[in-house]
Residue, then its C-alpha position, 0 to 999 in steps of 0.5 A: x486488485x493490489x494488496x500490501x502487508x503494511x501501510x506507510x509511515x509519515x506524519x500521523x494525520x497524513x497517514x490516518x487521513x488516507x487510511x480512513x478516507x472513503x474507500x472506492x471500488x471500480x465495477x463495470x465502468x463505475x466507481x462505488x463507495x464501500x465501507x472501509x476495513x470490510x470484505x476481509x479475505x486471507x490472501x496468499x502472497x506466496x513464498x515466505x510471506x504466506x497467507x495474510x489477512x487483508x481488508x478494504x482501505x482507500x487506494x489511489x490506484x483504484x481511482x487512476x487505473x481505469x482511466x488508462x487500462x480497459x478493465x471491468x473491476x479494480x479493488x485495493x486491499x491492505x493488511x498488517x499490524x498497523x491496519x489492524x490497529x487503525x481498524x480497531x480505533x476506527x470501530x471505536x469511533x476514535x477516527x471521527x473528525x466531527x466534534x462530539x460533546x464531552x461533559x459540555x466541551x465539543x471535541x473532535x475524537x481524531x484531533x484528540x487522538x492526534x494530539x496524544x499520539x506518539x510523534x514519528x521518530x527521527x532516524x536517530x530515535x529509530x536507530x536507538x529503538x531498534x538497538x533496544x529491541x523496541x522495534x523488531x524486524x518488519x518488511x513490506x510486500x505487494x501483489x498485483x493480480x490481473x484476471x483476463x482471457x487469453x485465446x479463450x482461456x481465463x487466466x490469472x497473472x500475479x506479480x509480487x514485489x518483495x522489499x528489503x526487510x528492516x534488518x537488511x535496511x539497517x545494514x545500509x541505512x540505519x534509522x530508516x524504516x521498512x516503508x521509508x526505504x522502499x519509498x526512496x528506492x521507488x522515487x529514485x527509480x522513477x526519477x531516473x526515467x524522467x528525462x525520457x518522458x516526452x510529455x509534461x505533467x503528472x502521470x500514474x505508473x500505469x500511464x507509462x510505456x512498457x519499456x520505461x516500466x521495465x527500466x523502473x523494475x530493473x532499477x528497483x531490483x538493483x536496490x534489493x527489490x525482488x519481483x516474481x511473476x506467475x501465470x495460471x488458469x483462473x478459478x471459475x469464481x474469480x472475477 
């Protein structure tokens, strides 16, 4: 499964639509719909990040990985203050698109919330809020775990990507965010390898060859993204 400590900043309706979309999980050759914001676990990201609470949300990775990698199980979990806030709104019913009657007026709870929600700040507004202490330091980290067998032994391979925190980002590009800046780094890294692709079309990262993937990692590392990888014997109850 892939897990992250925070979710992306973009247009509110786009972010919310992704987060509240039906969550899917891949098990034994089939996709299954499961309830969002459930199956909570405390996951150890390692290093300074430590253990954080994560839960099920929709992730594109679940839908694409089984098409390119022979696997029995794929799941995606995410955590962070934004996810906790959206989970709270979800449980209150604020995230529902279907209209309800409020004193004789048909209203969509989600449409009402989006109409009242604070708009995404511009880079200039973001910089001002940071200087005023309204926005504090934050960072994004993601881990991917693969469980399988090697020479008859069940092993766990874990790779974690740690991106520059907001304090570091503002020294380079004031007004960006701890999600927007890493996104830009990834886009630039992937764009750099496009001339080497022999086939046209749209592909997820797992469809690319190992040499190209390694080049992407190197390009992202040059921009401040650190990668750590570990190999260990997998616990018997870990699938």
